C-alpha positions as CSV (number, residue, x, y, z in Angstrom):
1,M,56.6,-112.8,21.8
2,E,56.5,-109.7,19.6
3,S,53.6,-107.4,20.0
4,Y,51.2,-107.7,17.0
5,T,48.2,-105.5,16.1
6,R,44.8,-107.3,16.0
7,Y,45.0,-107.2,12.2
8,E,48.4,-108.9,12.1
9,K,47.2,-111.5,14.6
10,A,44.1,-112.2,12.5
11,R,46.2,-112.6,9.4
12,I,48.7,-114.9,11.0
13,V,46.1,-117.1,12.7
14,G,44.0,-117.2,9.5
15,A,46.9,-118.1,7.3
16,R,48.0,-120.9,9.8
17,A,44.4,-122.2,10.1
18,L,44.3,-122.5,6.3
19,Q,47.6,-124.4,6.3
20,I,46.3,-126.8,9.0
21,S,43.0,-127.3,7.1
22,M,45.0,-128.3,4.1
23,G,47.0,-131.0,5.9
24,A,50.0,-129.1,7.3
25,P,51.6,-130.8,10.4
26,L,50.6,-129.5,13.7
27,L,53.1,-127.6,15.8
28,V,51.5,-128.5,19.2
29,N,50.0,-131.5,20.8
30,T,46.3,-130.9,21.2
31,T,43.0,-132.7,21.4
32,K,41.3,-129.9,19.4
33,T,40.1,-130.7,15.8
34,D,39.0,-127.2,14.5
35,P,41.9,-125.7,12.4
36,L,41.1,-122.2,13.8
37,E,41.3,-123.3,17.4
38,I,44.5,-125.2,16.8
39,A,46.0,-122.1,15.1
40,L,45.0,-119.9,18.0
41,E,46.6,-122.3,20.4
42,E,49.8,-122.3,18.3
43,F,49.7,-118.5,18.3
44,E,49.3,-118.3,22.0
45,R,52.3,-120.7,22.5
46,D,54.4,-118.6,20.1
47,V,55.3,-121.5,17.8
48,I,54.0,-120.3,14.5
49,P,56.9,-119.8,12.1
50,I,55.4,-116.7,10.4
51,T,56.9,-113.2,10.7
52,V,55.5,-109.8,10.0
53,K,57.5,-107.3,7.9
54,R,56.4,-103.7,8.5
55,A,57.0,-100.8,6.1
56,A,59.6,-98.3,7.3
């Protein structure tokens, strides 16, 4: 897993939680129902297909 700043992590998890809340398929099997908790679990398992481009 790449090392992200807390701001990058917040942006990734927030964007993924929004996707989940709007009906996107889940990338992990979980019993959780809150989109933010699901997004955090996906982030911890390193399965979110979002990358960060940093300025040079």
